[in-house]
PDB file of N, H, CA, C and O in Angstrom:
ATOM      1  N   MET A   1    -131.256  45.451 -83.346  1.00  0.00           N
ATOM      2  CA  MET A   1    -130.899  45.576 -81.945  1.00  0.00           C
ATOM      3  C   MET A   1    -129.451  45.157 -81.701  1.00  0.00           C
ATOM      4  O   MET A   1    -128.720  45.829 -80.974  1.00  0.00           O
ATOM      5  N   PHE A   2    -129.049  44.071 -82.297  1.00  0.00           N
ATOM      6  H   PHE A   2    -129.643  43.525 -82.888  1.00  0.00           H
ATOM      7  CA  PHE A   2    -127.698  43.556 -82.106  1.00  0.00           C
ATOM      8  C   PHE A   2    -126.827  43.763 -83.342  1.00  0.00           C
ATOM      9  O   PHE A   2    -125.751  43.175 -83.448  1.00  0.00           O
ATOM     10  N   GLU A   3    -127.281  44.590 -84.268  1.00  0.00           N
ATOM     11  H   GLU A   3    -128.155  45.069 -84.182  1.00  0.00           H
ATOM     12  CA  GLU A   3    -126.606  44.707 -85.559  1.00  0.00           C
ATOM     13  C   GLU A   3    -125.127  45.069 -85.434  1.00  0.00           C
ATOM     14  O   GLU A   3    -124.277  44.471 -86.093  1.00  0.00           O
ATOM     15  N   HIS A   4    -124.830  46.049 -84.589  1.00  0.00           N
ATOM     16  H   HIS A   4    -125.521  46.535 -84.054  1.00  0.00           H
ATOM     17  CA  HIS A   4    -123.432  46.482 -84.431  1.00  0.00           C
ATOM     18  C   HIS A   4    -122.578  45.350 -83.850  1.00  0.00           C
ATOM     19  O   HIS A   4    -121.469  45.100 -84.323  1.00  0.00           O
ATOM     20  N   THR A   5    -123.086  44.684 -82.848  1.00  0.00           N
ATOM     21  H   THR A   5    -123.987  44.887 -82.464  1.00  0.00           H
ATOM     22  CA  THR A   5    -122.353  43.586 -82.219  1.00  0.00           C
ATOM     23  C   THR A   5    -122.133  42.443 -83.205  1.00  0.00           C
ATOM     24  O   THR A   5    -121.045  41.872 -83.270  1.00  0.00           O
ATOM     25  N   LEU A   6    -123.165  42.116 -83.968  1.00  0.00           N
ATOM     26  H   LEU A   6    -124.050  42.580 -83.916  1.00  0.00           H
ATOM     27  CA  LEU A   6    -123.032  41.033 -84.944  1.00  0.00           C
ATOM     28  C   LEU A   6    -122.043  41.386 -86.046  1.00  0.00           C
ATOM     29  O   LEU A   6    -121.304  40.525 -86.522  1.00  0.00           O
ATOM     30  N   LYS A   7    -122.031  42.633 -86.446  1.00  0.00           N
ATOM     31  H   LYS A   7    -122.631  43.333 -86.059  1.00  0.00           H
ATOM     32  CA  LYS A   7    -121.087  43.080 -87.475  1.00  0.00           C
ATOM     33  C   LYS A   7    -119.648  42.933 -86.972  1.00  0.00           C
ATOM     34  O   LYS A   7    -118.777  42.459 -87.702  1.00  0.00           O
ATOM     35  N   ARG A   8    -119.403  43.340 -85.726  1.00  0.00           N
ATOM     36  H   ARG A   8    -120.110  43.724 -85.133  1.00  0.00           H
ATOM     37  CA  ARG A   8    -118.067  43.193 -85.139  1.00  0.00           C
ATOM     38  C   ARG A   8    -117.696  41.727 -84.989  1.00  0.00           C
ATOM     39  O   ARG A   8    -116.559  41.340 -85.258  1.00  0.00           O
ATOM     40  N   TYR A   9    -118.653  40.909 -84.561  1.00  0.00           N
ATOM     41  H   TYR A   9    -119.577  41.223 -84.343  1.00  0.00           H
ATOM     42  CA  TYR A   9    -118.398  39.480 -84.390  1.00  0.00           C
ATOM     43  C   TYR A   9    -118.020  38.847 -85.729  1.00  0.00           C
ATOM     44  O   TYR A   9    -117.073  38.065 -85.818  1.00  0.00           O
ATOM     45  N   LYS A  10    -118.775  39.198 -86.758  1.00  0.00           N
ATOM     46  H   LYS A  10    -119.544  39.833 -86.685  1.00  0.00           H
ATOM     47  CA  LYS A  10    -118.494  38.656 -88.093  1.00  0.00           C
ATOM     48  C   LYS A  10    -117.088  39.049 -88.548  1.00  0.00           C
ATOM     49  O   LYS A  10    -116.369  38.237 -89.129  1.00  0.00           O
ATOM     50  N   ARG A  11    -116.702  40.293 -88.282  1.00  0.00           N
ATOM     51  H   ARG A  11    -117.287  40.953 -87.810  1.00  0.00           H
ATOM     52  CA  ARG A  11    -115.362  40.761 -88.637  1.00  0.00           C
ATOM     53  C   ARG A  11    -114.305  39.983 -87.867  1.00  0.00           C
ATOM     54  O   ARG A  11    -113.307  39.539 -88.434  1.00  0.00           O
ATOM     55  N   ASP A  12    -114.538  39.822 -86.556  1.00  0.00           N
ATOM     56  H   ASP A  12    -115.349  40.183 -86.095  1.00  0.00           H
ATOM     57  CA  ASP A  12    -113.551  39.161 -85.714  1.00  0.00           C
ATOM     58  C   ASP A  12    -113.322  37.704 -86.108  1.00  0.00           C
ATOM     59  O   ASP A  12    -112.184  37.236 -86.113  1.00  0.00           O
ATOM     60  N   ILE A  13    -114.395  36.982 -86.438  1.00  0.00           N
ATOM     61  H   ILE A  13    -115.320  37.362 -86.434  1.00  0.00           H
ATOM     62  CA  ILE A  13    -114.179  35.583 -86.829  1.00  0.00           C
ATOM     63  C   ILE A  13    -113.546  35.487 -88.213  1.00  0.00           C
ATOM     64  O   ILE A  13    -112.839  34.523 -88.504  1.00  0.00           O
ATOM     65  N   ALA A  14    -113.792  36.472 -89.060  1.00  0.00           N
ATOM     66  H   ALA A  14    -114.366  37.255 -88.823  1.00  0.00           H
ATOM     67  CA  ALA A  14    -113.125  36.482 -90.374  1.00  0.00           C
ATOM     68  C   ALA A  14    -111.629  36.741 -90.202  1.00  0.00           C
ATOM     69  O   ALA A  14    -110.809  36.145 -90.900  1.00  0.00           O
ATOM     70  N   LEU A  15    -111.279  37.624 -89.278  1.00  0.00           N
ATOM     71  H   LEU A  15    -111.945  38.107 -88.710  1.00  0.00           H
ATOM     72  CA  LEU A  15    -109.867  37.943 -89.043  1.00  0.00           C
ATOM     73  C   LEU A  15    -109.097  36.763 -88.450  1.00  0.00           C
ATOM     74  O   LEU A  15    -107.871  36.716 -88.543  1.00  0.00           O
ATOM     75  N   LYS A  16    -109.789  35.838 -87.859  1.00  0.00           N
ATOM     76  H   LYS A  16    -110.785  35.876 -87.784  1.00  0.00           H
ATOM     77  CA  LYS A  16    -109.127  34.648 -87.323  1.00  0.00           C
ATOM     78  C   LYS A  16    -108.868  33.619 -88.422  1.00  0.00           C
ATOM     79  O   LYS A  16    -108.298  32.557 -88.173  1.00  0.00           O
ATOM     80  N   ALA A  17    -109.292  33.948 -89.630  1.00  0.00           N
ATOM     81  H   ALA A  17    -109.755  34.811 -89.832  1.00  0.00           H
ATOM     82  CA  ALA A  17    -109.055  33.122 -90.817  1.00  0.00           C
ATOM     83  C   ALA A  17    -109.744  31.764 -90.743  1.00  0.00           C
ATOM     84  O   ALA A  17    -109.254  30.776 -91.289  1.00  0.00           O
ATOM     85  N   TYR A  18    -110.886  31.728 -90.062  1.00  0.00           N
ATOM     86  H   TYR A  18    -111.285  32.531 -89.618  1.00  0.00           H
ATOM     87  CA  TYR A  18    -111.682  30.504 -90.079  1.00  0.00           C
ATOM     88  C   TYR A  18    -112.239  30.305 -91.483  1.00  0.00           C
ATOM     89  O   TYR A  18    -112.408  31.262 -92.239  1.00  0.00           O
ATOM     90  N   SER A  19    -112.520  29.062 -91.818  1.00  0.00           N
ATOM     91  H   SER A  19    -112.383  28.284 -91.204  1.00  0.00           H
ATOM     92  CA  SER A  19    -113.082  28.785 -93.135  1.00  0.00           C
ATOM     93  C   SER A  19    -114.461  29.455 -93.231  1.00  0.00           C
ATOM     94  O   SER A  19    -115.112  29.688 -92.213  1.00  0.00           O
ATOM     95  N   PRO A  20    -114.896  29.759 -94.448  1.00  0.00           N
ATOM     96  CA  PRO A  20    -116.221  30.384 -94.603  1.00  0.00           C
ATOM     97  C   PRO A  20    -117.347  29.572 -93.974  1.00  0.00           C
ATOM     98  O   PRO A  20    -118.277  30.147 -93.408  1.00  0.00           O
ATOM     99  N   LYS A  21    -117.280  28.250 -94.065  1.00  0.00           N
ATOM    100  H   LYS A  21    -116.525  27.783 -94.525  1.00  0.00           H
ATOM    101  CA  LYS A  21    -118.320  27.408 -93.449  1.00  0.00           C
ATOM    102  C   LYS A  21    -118.315  27.553 -91.927  1.00  0.00           C
ATOM    103  O   LYS A  21    -119.374  27.652 -91.307  1.00  0.00           O
ATOM    104  N   THR A  22    -117.130  27.567 -91.333  1.00  0.00           N
ATOM    105  H   THR A  22    -116.270  27.487 -91.837  1.00  0.00           H
ATOM    106  CA  THR A  22    -117.018  27.738 -89.883  1.00  0.00           C
ATOM    107  C   THR A  22    -117.534  29.102 -89.469  1.00  0.00           C
ATOM    108  O   THR A  22    -118.261  29.219 -88.483  1.00  0.00           O
ATOM    109  N   GLN A  23    -117.163  30.139 -90.214  1.00  0.00           N
ATOM    110  H   GLN A  23    -116.572  30.044 -91.015  1.00  0.00           H
ATOM    111  CA  GLN A  23    -117.650  31.479 -89.927  1.00  0.00           C
ATOM    112  C   GLN A  23    -119.169  31.519 -89.954  1.00  0.00           C
ATOM    113  O   GLN A  23    -119.799  32.102 -89.072  1.00  0.00           O
ATOM    114  N   ASP A  24    -119.750  30.902 -90.962  1.00  0.00           N
ATOM    115  H   ASP A  24    -119.238  30.428 -91.679  1.00  0.00           H
ATOM    116  CA  ASP A  24    -121.205  30.886 -91.092  1.00  0.00           C
ATOM    117  C   ASP A  24    -121.855  30.143 -89.921  1.00  0.00           C
ATOM    118  O   ASP A  24    -122.861  30.597 -89.377  1.00  0.00           O
ATOM    119  N   THR A  25    -121.284  29.015 -89.541  1.00  0.00           N
ATOM    120  H   THR A  25    -120.466  28.647 -89.984  1.00  0.00           H
ATOM    121  CA  THR A  25    -121.819  28.240 -88.422  1.00  0.00           C
ATOM    122  C   THR A  25    -121.743  29.037 -87.128  1.00  0.00           C
ATOM    123  O   THR A  25    -122.724  29.105 -86.388  1.00  0.00           O
ATOM    124  N   TYR A  26    -120.598  29.637 -86.846  1.00  0.00           N
ATOM    125  H   TYR A  26    -119.801  29.581 -87.447  1.00  0.00           H
ATOM    126  CA  TYR A  26    -120.447  30.437 -85.633  1.00  0.00           C
ATOM    127  C   TYR A  26    -121.430  31.606 -85.635  1.00  0.00           C
ATOM    128  O   TYR A  26    -122.051  31.903 -84.614  1.00  0.00           O
ATOM    129  N   TYR A  27    -121.564  32.258 -86.768  1.00  0.00           N
ATOM    130  H   TYR A  27    -121.059  32.017 -87.597  1.00  0.00           H
ATOM    131  CA  TYR A  27    -122.455  33.412 -86.879  1.00  0.00           C
ATOM    132  C   TYR A  27    -123.905  32.998 -86.629  1.00  0.00           C
ATOM    133  O   TYR A  27    -124.624  33.675 -85.893  1.00  0.00           O
ATOM    134  N   ARG A  28    -124.336  31.898 -87.231  1.00  0.00           N
ATOM    135  H   ARG A  28    -123.752  31.348 -87.829  1.00  0.00           H
ATOM    136  CA  ARG A  28    -125.711  31.417 -87.016  1.00  0.00           C
ATOM    137  C   ARG A  28    -125.941  31.029 -85.552  1.00  0.00           C
ATOM    138  O   ARG A  28    -127.021  31.255 -85.006  1.00  0.00           O
ATOM    139  N   ASN A  29    -124.920  30.448 -84.927  1.00  0.00           N
ATOM    140  H   ASN A  29    -124.042  30.265 -85.371  1.00  0.00           H
ATOM    141  CA  ASN A  29    -125.045  30.068 -83.524  1.00  0.00           C
ATOM    142  C   ASN A  29    -125.154  31.279 -82.612  1.00  0.00           C
ATOM    143  O   ASN A  29    -125.936  31.257 -81.662  1.00  0.00           O
ATOM    144  N   ILE A  30    -124.404  32.319 -82.871  1.00  0.00           N
ATOM    145  H   ILE A  30    -123.768  32.336 -83.643  1.00  0.00           H
ATOM    146  CA  ILE A  30    -124.490  33.505 -82.019  1.00  0.00           C
ATOM    147  C   ILE A  30    -125.840  34.190 -82.207  1.00  0.00           C
ATOM    148  O   ILE A  30    -126.406  34.715 -81.248  1.00  0.00           O
ATOM    149  N   ILE A  31    -126.358  34.189 -83.424  1.00  0.00           N
ATOM    150  H   ILE A  31    -125.898  33.762 -84.203  1.00  0.00           H
ATOM    151  CA  ILE A  31    -127.691  34.758 -83.659  1.00  0.00           C
ATOM    152  C   ILE A  31    -128.742  33.956 -82.895  1.00  0.00           C
ATOM    153  O   ILE A  31    -129.632  34.533 -82.270  1.00  0.00           O
ATOM    154  N   SER A  32    -128.640  32.651 -82.943  1.00  0.00           N
ATOM    155  H   SER A  32    -127.917  32.183 -83.450  1.00  0.00           H
ATOM    156  CA  SER A  32    -129.574  31.795 -82.217  1.00  0.00           C
ATOM    157  C   SER A  32    -129.518  32.082 -80.717  1.00  0.00           C
ATOM    158  O   SER A  32    -130.555  32.164 -80.059  1.00  0.00           O
ATOM    159  N   PHE A  33    -128.326  32.231 -80.188  1.00  0.00           N
ATOM    160  H   PHE A  33    -127.484  32.164 -80.723  1.00  0.00           H
ATOM    161  CA  PHE A  33    -128.159  32.535 -78.769  1.00  0.00           C
ATOM    162  C   PHE A  33    -128.784  33.882 -78.416  1.00  0.00           C
ATOM    163  O   PHE A  33    -129.509  33.990 -77.428  1.00  0.00           O
ATOM    164  N   LEU A  34    -128.510  34.893 -79.208  1.00  0.00           N
ATOM    165  H   LEU A  34    -127.921  34.806 -80.012  1.00  0.00           H
ATOM    166  CA  LEU A  34    -129.046  36.227 -78.921  1.00  0.00           C
ATOM    167  C   LEU A  34    -130.567  36.256 -79.035  1.00  0.00           C
ATOM    168  O   LEU A  34    -131.237  36.940 -78.261  1.00  0.00           O
ATOM    169  N   GLU A  35    -131.105  35.525 -79.983  1.00  0.00           N
ATOM    170  H   GLU A  35    -130.561  34.969 -80.612  1.00  0.00           H
ATOM    171  CA  GLU A  35    -132.568  35.450 -80.101  1.00  0.00           C
ATOM    172  C   GLU A  35    -133.167  34.746 -78.888  1.00  0.00           C
ATOM    173  O   GLU A  35    -134.224  35.143 -78.396  1.00  0.00           O
ATOM    174  N   TYR A  36    -132.501  33.714 -78.412  1.00  0.00           N
ATOM    175  H   TYR A  36    -131.643  33.392 -78.812  1.00  0.00           H
ATOM    176  CA  TYR A  36    -132.980  33.011 -77.227  1.00  0.00           C
ATOM    177  C   TYR A  36    -132.979  33.948 -76.019  1.00  0.00           C
ATOM    178  O   TYR A  36    -133.941  33.979 -75.251  1.00  0.00           O
ATOM    179  N   CYS A  37    -131.899  34.710 -75.853  1.00  0.00           N
ATOM    180  H   CYS A  37    -131.118  34.685 -76.476  1.00  0.00           H
ATOM    181  CA  CYS A  37    -131.770  35.600 -74.700  1.00  0.00           C
ATOM    182  C   CYS A  37    -132.815  36.708 -74.726  1.00  0.00           C
ATOM    183  O   CYS A  37    -133.434  37.012 -73.706  1.00  0.00           O
ATOM    184  N   ASN A  38    -133.004  37.303 -75.885  1.00  0.00           N
ATOM    185  H   ASN A  38    -132.502  37.056 -76.713  1.00  0.00           H
ATOM    186  CA  ASN A  38    -133.976  38.371 -76.060  1.00  0.00           C
ATOM    187  C   ASN A  38    -133.830  39.470 -74.991  1.00  0.00           C
ATOM    188  O   ASN A  38    -134.814  39.928 -74.410  1.00  0.00           O
ATOM    189  N   GLN A  39    -132.601  39.869 -74.757  1.00  0.00           N
ATOM    190  H   GLN A  39    -131.802  39.497 -75.229  1.00  0.00           H
ATOM    191  CA  GLN A  39    -132.313  40.934 -73.800  1.00  0.00           C
ATOM    192  C   GLN A  39    -131.039  41.642 -74.239  1.00  0.00           C
ATOM    193  O   GLN A  39    -130.270  41.101 -75.034  1.00  0.00           O
ATOM    194  N   PRO A  40    -130.813  42.841 -73.730  1.00  0.00           N
ATOM    195  CA  PRO A  40    -129.568  43.548 -74.094  1.00  0.00           C
ATOM    196  C   PRO A  40    -128.331  42.726 -73.715  1.00  0.00           C
ATOM    197  O   PRO A  40    -128.313  42.047 -72.689  1.00  0.00           O
ATOM    198  N   ILE A  41    -127.328  42.799 -74.540  1.00  0.00           N
ATOM    199  H   ILE A  41    -127.343  43.351 -75.374  1.00  0.00           H
ATOM    200  CA  ILE A  41    -126.104  42.035 -74.318  1.00  0.00           C
ATOM    201  C   ILE A  41    -125.510  42.335 -72.951  1.00  0.00           C
ATOM    202  O   ILE A  41    -124.964  41.448 -72.296  1.00  0.00           O
ATOM    203  N   GLU A  42    -125.618  43.580 -72.526  1.00  0.00           N
ATOM    204  H   GLU A  42    -126.062  44.300 -73.058  1.00  0.00           H
ATOM    205  CA  GLU A  42    -125.056  43.983 -71.237  1.00  0.00           C
ATOM    206  C   GLU A  42    -125.708  43.243 -70.071  1.00  0.00           C
ATOM    207  O   GLU A  42    -125.128  43.158 -68.989  1.00  0.00           O
ATOM    208  N   GLU A  43    -126.894  42.714 -70.281  1.00  0.00           N
ATOM    209  H   GLU A  43    -127.366  42.782 -71.160  1.00  0.00           H
ATOM    210  CA  GLU A  43    -127.623  42.027 -69.219  1.00  0.00           C
ATOM    211  C   GLU A  43    -127.441  40.508 -69.232  1.00  0.00           C
ATOM    212  O   GLU A  43    -127.957  39.812 -68.358  1.00  0.00           O
ATOM    213  N   ILE A  44    -126.718  40.002 -70.209  1.00  0.00           N
ATOM    214  H   ILE A  44    -126.298  40.568 -70.919  1.00  0.00           H
ATOM    215  CA  ILE A  44    -126.495  38.566 -70.295  1.00  0.00           C
ATOM    216  C   ILE A  44    -125.486  38.162 -69.220  1.00  0.00           C
ATOM    217  O   ILE A  44    -124.420  38.762 -69.087  1.00  0.00           O
ATOM    218  N   THR A  45    -125.850  37.136 -68.461  1.00  0.00           N
ATOM    219  H   THR A  45    -126.717  36.648 -68.569  1.00  0.00           H
ATOM    220  CA  THR A  45    -125.008  36.671 -67.364  1.00  0.00           C
ATOM    221  C   THR A  45    -124.555  35.233 -67.619  1.00  0.00           C
ATOM    222  O   THR A  45    -124.953  34.601 -68.598  1.00  0.00           O
ATOM    223  N   LYS A  46    -123.730  34.745 -66.728  1.00  0.00           N
ATOM    224  H   LYS A  46    -123.407  35.258 -65.933  1.00  0.00           H
ATOM    225  CA  LYS A  46    -123.315  33.340 -66.814  1.00  0.00           C
ATOM    226  C   LYS A  46    -124.526  32.425 -66.712  1.00  0.00           C
ATOM    227  O   LYS A  46    -124.589  31.396 -67.385  1.00  0.00           O
ATOM    228  N   ASP A  47    -125.479  32.793 -65.878  1.00  0.00           N
ATOM    229  H   ASP A  47    -125.427  33.629 -65.331  1.00  0.00           H
ATOM    230  CA  ASP A  47    -126.692  31.982 -65.748  1.00  0.00           C
ATOM    231  C   ASP A  47    -127.497  31.973 -67.041  1.00  0.00           C
ATOM    232  O   ASP A  47    -128.100  30.957 -67.387  1.00  0.00           O
ATOM    233  N   THR A  48    -127.513  33.085 -67.752  1.00  0.00           N
ATOM    234  H   THR A  48    -127.023  33.911 -67.471  1.00  0.00           H
ATOM    235  CA  THR A  48    -128.198  33.133 -69.046  1.00  0.00           C
ATOM    236  C   THR A  48    -127.561  32.123 -69.999  1.00  0.00           C
ATOM    237  O   THR A  48    -128.257  31.386 -70.697  1.00  0.00           O
ATOM    238  N   ILE A  49    -126.247  32.101 -70.017  1.00  0.00           N
ATOM    239  H   ILE A  49    -125.681  32.699 -69.451  1.00  0.00           H
ATOM    240  CA  ILE A  49    -125.517  31.177 -70.889  1.00  0.00           C
ATOM    241  C   ILE A  49    -125.789  29.731 -70.476  1.00  0.00           C
ATOM    242  O   ILE A  49    -126.009  28.869 -71.327  1.00  0.00           O
ATOM    243  N   LYS A  50    -125.775  29.471 -69.178  1.00  0.00           N
ATOM    244  H   LYS A  50    -125.597  30.171 -68.486  1.00  0.00           H
ATOM    245  CA  LYS A  50    -126.078  28.121 -68.686  1.00  0.00           C
ATOM    246  C   LYS A  50    -127.496  27.706 -69.058  1.00  0.00           C
ATOM    247  O   LYS A  50    -127.734  26.566 -69.457  1.00  0.00           O
ATOM    248  N   ASP A  51    -128.441  28.644 -68.925  1.00  0.00           N
ATOM    249  H   ASP A  51    -128.248  29.570 -68.601  1.00  0.00           H
ATOM    250  CA  ASP A  51    -129.824  28.345 -69.309  1.00  0.00           C
ATOM    251  C   ASP A  51    -129.910  27.994 -70.788  1.00  0.00           C
ATOM    252  O   ASP A  51    -130.627  27.069 -71.170  1.00  0.00           O
ATOM    253  N   TYR A  52    -129.184  28.726 -71.616  1.00  0.00           N
ATOM    254  H   TYR A  52    -128.601  29.478 -71.307  1.00  0.00           H
ATOM    255  CA  TYR A  52    -129.194  28.460 -73.063  1.00  0.00           C
ATOM    256  C   TYR A  52    -128.595  27.088 -73.364  1.00  0.00           C
ATOM    257  O   TYR A  52    -129.153  26.324 -74.152  1.00  0.00           O
ATOM    258  N   LEU A  53    -127.478  26.780 -72.747  1.00  0.00           N
ATOM    259  H   LEU A  53    -127.024  27.401 -72.107  1.00  0.00           H
ATOM    260  CA  LEU A  53    -126.843  25.478 -72.976  1.00  0.00           C
ATOM    261  C   LEU A  53    -127.757  24.342 -72.515  1.00  0.00           C
ATOM    262  O   LEU A  53    -127.863  23.309 -73.177  1.00  0.00           O
ATOM    263  N   TYR A  54    -128.411  24.545 -71.377  1.00  0.00           N
ATOM    264  H   TYR A  54    -128.324  25.384 -70.839  1.00  0.00           H
ATOM    265  CA  TYR A  54    -129.351  23.542 -70.905  1.00  0.00           C
ATOM    266  C   TYR A  54    -130.503  23.379 -71.895  1.00  0.00           C
ATOM    267  O   TYR A  54    -130.933  22.264 -72.190  1.00  0.00           O
ATOM    268  N   HIS A  55    -130.986  24.491 -72.393  1.00  0.00           N
ATOM    269  H   HIS A  55    -130.637  25.397 -72.153  1.00  0.00           H
ATOM    270  CA  HIS A  55    -132.047  24.477 -73.401  1.00  0.00           C
ATOM    271  C   HIS A  55    -131.601  23.649 -74.623  1.00  0.00           C
ATOM    272  O   HIS A  55    -132.375  22.848 -75.145  1.00  0.00           O
ATOM    273  N   LEU A  56    -130.372  23.843 -75.065  1.00  0.00           N
ATOM    274  H   LEU A  56    -129.743  24.494 -74.641  1.00  0.00           H
ATOM    275  CA  LEU A  56    -129.884  23.114 -76.238  1.00  0.00           C
ATOM    276  C   LEU A  56    -129.824  21.607 -76.008  1.00  0.00           C
ATOM    277  O   LEU A  56    -130.154  20.828 -76.902  1.00  0.00           O
ATOM    278  N   ILE A  57    -129.408  21.197 -74.823  1.00  0.00           N
ATOM    279  H   ILE A  57    -129.140  21.830 -74.096  1.00  0.00           H
ATOM    280  CA  ILE A  57    -129.260  19.753 -74.602  1.00  0.00           C
ATOM    281  C   ILE A  57    -130.571  19.067 -74.233  1.00  0.00           C
ATOM    282  O   ILE A  57    -130.664  17.840 -74.274  1.00  0.00           O
ATOM    283  N   THR A  58    -131.590  19.857 -73.871  1.00  0.00           N
ATOM    284  H   THR A  58    -131.515  20.854 -73.838  1.00  0.00           H
ATOM    285  CA  THR A  58    -132.850  19.234 -73.473  1.00  0.00           C
ATOM    286  C   THR A  58    -133.968  19.395 -74.505  1.00  0.00           C
ATOM    287  O   THR A  58    -135.034  18.797 -74.357  1.00  0.00           O
ATOM    288  N   GLN A  59    -133.741  20.174 -75.517  1.00  0.00           N
ATOM    289  H   GLN A  59    -132.875  20.660 -75.637  1.00  0.00           H
ATOM    290  CA  GLN A  59    -134.817  20.378 -76.497  1.00  0.00           C
ATOM    291  C   GLN A  59    -134.917  19.232 -77.466  1.00  0.00           C
ATOM    292  O   GLN A  59    -135.770  19.247 -78.354  1.00  0.00           O
TER     293      GLN A  59
END
């Protein structure tokens, strides 16, 4: 579902010359976020992001 977006994201963080560990951490975090949202990227709002951040600090 998000394969194309994740592929572009992976490319973009590699082009920023982040270390491989940082790239891996960022990539795993974006996957976790997208799995939490479970909706098309176009439908993700600021409130969705706030809900996710709240989820992270309260879990």
